[in-house]
C-alpha positions in Angstrom: -18.5 -25.3 -13.1 -18.0 -21.6 -12.2 -15.4 -21.0 -9.4 -16.9 -19.9 -6.1 -14.7 -17.2 -4.8 -16.8 -16.6 -1.7 -16.5 -20.2 -0.7 -12.8 -20.3 -1.1 -12.2 -17.1 0.8 -14.4 -18.3 3.6 -12.5 -21.6 3.8 -9.2 -19.7 4.0 -10.5 -17.3 6.6 -11.7 -20.2 8.8 -8.3 -21.9 8.5 -6.5 -18.7 9.4 -8.7 -18.1 12.4 -8.2 -21.7 13.7 -4.5 -21.3 13.3 -4.4 -18.0 15.2 -6.3 -19.6 18.1 -4.1 -22.6 18.0 -1.0 -20.4 18.2 -2.5 -18.4 21.0 -3.3 -21.5 23.0 0.2 -22.9 22.3 1.7 -19.7 23.7 -0.7 -19.9 26.7 -2.5 -16.6 25.8 -5.6 -16.6 27.9 -8.7 -15.6 26.1 -7.3 -14.5 22.7 -9.1 -11.5 21.2 -11.6 -12.0 18.4 -10.4 -10.9 14.9 -12.3 -7.6 15.3 -10.8 -7.0 18.7 -7.3 -7.6 17.2 -8.0 -5.1 14.5 -9.1 -2.6 17.1 -6.0 -3.2 19.1 -3.8 -2.7 16.0 -5.6 0.5 15.1 -5.3 1.9 18.6 -1.6 1.1 18.7 -1.0 2.7 15.3 -2.9 5.9 16.4 -1.8 6.0 20.0 -0.7 9.7 19.7 -4.2 10.7 18.4 -7.5 11.0 20.1 -9.4 7.9 19.0 -13.2 7.7 19.6 -15.8 5.1 18.8 -16.8 6.9 15.6 -13.2 6.6 14.3 -13.3 2.9 14.7 -16.8 2.6 13.1 -15.6 4.4 10.0 -12.2 2.7 9.8 -13.5 -0.9 10.4 -16.7 -0.3 8.5 -18.9 -1.8 11.2 -22.1 -0.6 12.8 -22.4 1.5 15.9 -24.0 -1.3 17.7 -21.3 -3.8 16.8 -18.4 -1.6 17.8 -20.2 -0.6 21.0 -20.6 -4.2 22.0 -17.0 -5.1 21.2 -15.6 -2.1 23.1 -17.8 -3.0 26.1 -16.3 -6.5 26.1 -12.8 -5.1 25.7 -13.4 -2.7 28.6 -14.7 -5.4 30.9 -11.6 -7.5 30.0 -9.4 -4.5 30.9 -8.0 -4.3 27.4 -9.1 -0.7 26.8 -10.2 2.2 28.9 -12.6 4.9 27.9 -11.7 8.4 29.1 -14.1 11.4 28.9 -12.9 14.3 26.8 -12.8 17.7 28.6 -14.3 19.3 25.4 -17.2 16.9 25.1 -18.5 14.8 28.0 -20.4 12.5 25.6 -17.3 11.6 23.6 -14.9 9.1 25.1 -11.3 8.6 24.1 -10.4 4.9 23.7 -6.9 4.0 25.0 -5.1 0.8 25.5 -4.2 -0.4 29.0 -0.6 -1.5 29.7 -1.7 -5.1 29.8 -3.2 -4.9 26.3 0.0 -3.5 24.8 2.0 -6.5 26.0 -0.8 -8.8 24.8 -0.8 -7.2 21.4 2.9 -7.8 20.9 2.3 -11.6 21.4 -0.6 -11.5 18.9 1.5 -9.5 16.4 4.2 -12.2 16.5 1.5 -14.8 15.8 0.1 -12.8 12.9 3.6 -12.4 11.4 4.4 -16.1 11.7 1.1 -17.1 10.1 1.4 -14.5 7.4 4.9 -15.8 6.6 3.5 -19.3 6.4 0.7 -18.1 4.0 3.1 -16.4 1.6 5.8 -19.1 1.7 6.8 -20.2 -1.8 5.1 -17.2 -3.5 7.2 -14.9 -5.6 7.0 -11.1 -5.3 5.3 -11.1 -8.7 2.7 -13.6 -7.5 2.1 -11.6 -4.3 1.7 -8.4 -6.3 -0.8 -10.2 -8.6 -2.7 -11.6 -5.6 -3.1 -8.1 -4.1 -4.0 -6.6 -7.4 -6.8 -9.2 -7.8 -8.0 -8.6 -4.2 -8.1 -4.8 -4.8 -10.2 -5.4 -8.0 -12.6 -7.6 -6.1 -13.0 -5.1 -3.3 -13.7 -2.4 -5.9 -16.2 -4.7 -7.6 -18.1 -5.3 -4.4 -17.9 -1.8 -3.0 -21.3 -0.7 -1.9 -22.8 2.5 -3.3 -22.3 5.5 -1.0 -19.4 3.9 0.8 
């Protein structure tokens, strides 16, 4: 029987998501962000000195305009982000984190680090390098044309 990589990656993804939510609940984090929201938070923190607009997030996260728009709206309603008009272009909005979200992100970052450490426990540096090499090859194999 041929190994089903998709199936195994999905199983691992589900287990990681469940663990993240369990940790958030254990730490009494109200309404933990979705994985996409967490990636947006991380990107905004890493680029806080830059002007980040919706288009930047679409390109970096490789998601559609509709998806990112919906997620940003939810995050804005939850007071995780703010959208600020740019003086140079009234249509473009700079996306910034609120002070509340910066604190919240630190809690999430600690959760990610703990779970990451659990995932790689018992793996040698050589095994990790091989794992990332394989992942990179798979990503290249599945890369869409024109991407």
